[in-house]
Steps between C-alpha positions, in 0.01 A plus 500: 500500500515246213495129571811295391456276199431130566803266516409330172469811292199706415296192406535249785238270353635495146518149342837346419690617197354370176146442635195717458309612805153355549209687365419648163793607291480829320676343197265196477147554374221371715389142434836376354712224661804610691839471327777291661751697697804618315827443686840649435598198278160425352484519121329780329217434260626333183820358661574126566442348838792522746715203605353332808817552707681817415280623221798478258579153354870415490623429150652153458881524488500276192237586243521141374613277786503196273603605150514267207710187575859510386559278198838378636419471869633141508810582293717773658730512201875467458709639784749650255280660236141451618401320180248218484462209490745408775570188703643437846839326483839463671823507297811369677875543471811361669855615568788288626789678677763245607350370828202738491176491301226754424144401416328778302134540404257753351134448578200696381269566208661480155368566153637300208784738409610586855479135607715372213749783554531414871531127429772546239696749711508290818559171318785651297671626816451161665671330206830675571471593870357177637794258467761644734437297818492122558127476577407748227593242238183313603285802593548689172341236271206469742450879495502508120245218483271677750495809277352301214160504674465883514640521147220278369237714677643820353497363146130412527400862572373735231694810398501763781269801465367788707805561718612821663849462353700305242559130560847353550680381189542120510803520269653196337409151611709337771686259272599783262679702766880482549470396866324183389828385344654487849251226576446330167866457403607324825187287498558402138860403584381287792239329287752428227777399741308210655459293180848606386656353814315172448624478141859577598487249784379226269768586243779501756386172650470337161842624387664396825629852566600542861448131573776308683676248272467129571837345591594150395786292637814591304395861418741785571367827644606851590356683802420866430384565858594394851415164656211642705345643183622268226489587132633193323551494124593193296824542302733274299728294721801596287429871531721714716205628706381152603516498881312186620386165368190310608615169653183351656150562636399433855195283435473361854559636845802270542681649199754778562750701305872436554733752650570810293177474295236774492123452514279626218152618585210265440355732234775384262386135516240349263243454777589827679543298820841327470836648598800452268866481595747732325869424494764749382559461128879546543 
């Protein structure tokens, strides 16, 4: 009867896998040094050494983790066309709607062309949309003055280049657009009206136009208004339209007009402080 095989196979004292048993090896000549054991992942002769962890080095996900520095890292470019150089700015606008107001703004990076186009567009709309509420009359000029700062920064930039798309067209300058007339014409009239009123006032005062006549005792007058709002005009005493005659002036507080006489306003006296008595001319 044959004996059963040992539990560990036919060679119970075999060394672990990848190691040579002790003793002379039939493949190694006598007197030579033993070779290191060859494991399942050990390299073959002529191959590179394995990675110390998993015998296969992981390739870096980015062959060049730090490529050459970007030439425009500090300048992201224009937000509209991507061109450079660009500058950070805020362009503002205003709209007045009776009792309501709207404060508009565009903020970001602008190249020269896109910045001037945005400035001219929003300022032109403000010139004709920003006057239609009481407070907007003061807010609109302030908004236009604030836009002069970004405009100066845009004009200092060089011509845009290197964008991903075409730049905005700035178009005609602000003062050459028709909407500017809605602002310039009224402002010109206001500027011209102020000195014109002063000149007319001086002429009227010097010519005596609209000034109350000075009544003297013995003058005959005609009243073109009522007695609460007198409009006395000196006429000839023999004329048919002569209504009253100046009889006296009340120079003191004890003086008084007689019965049936009317009182002329003090503005018709030489000193503009004395009241005159008017008796019917007929």
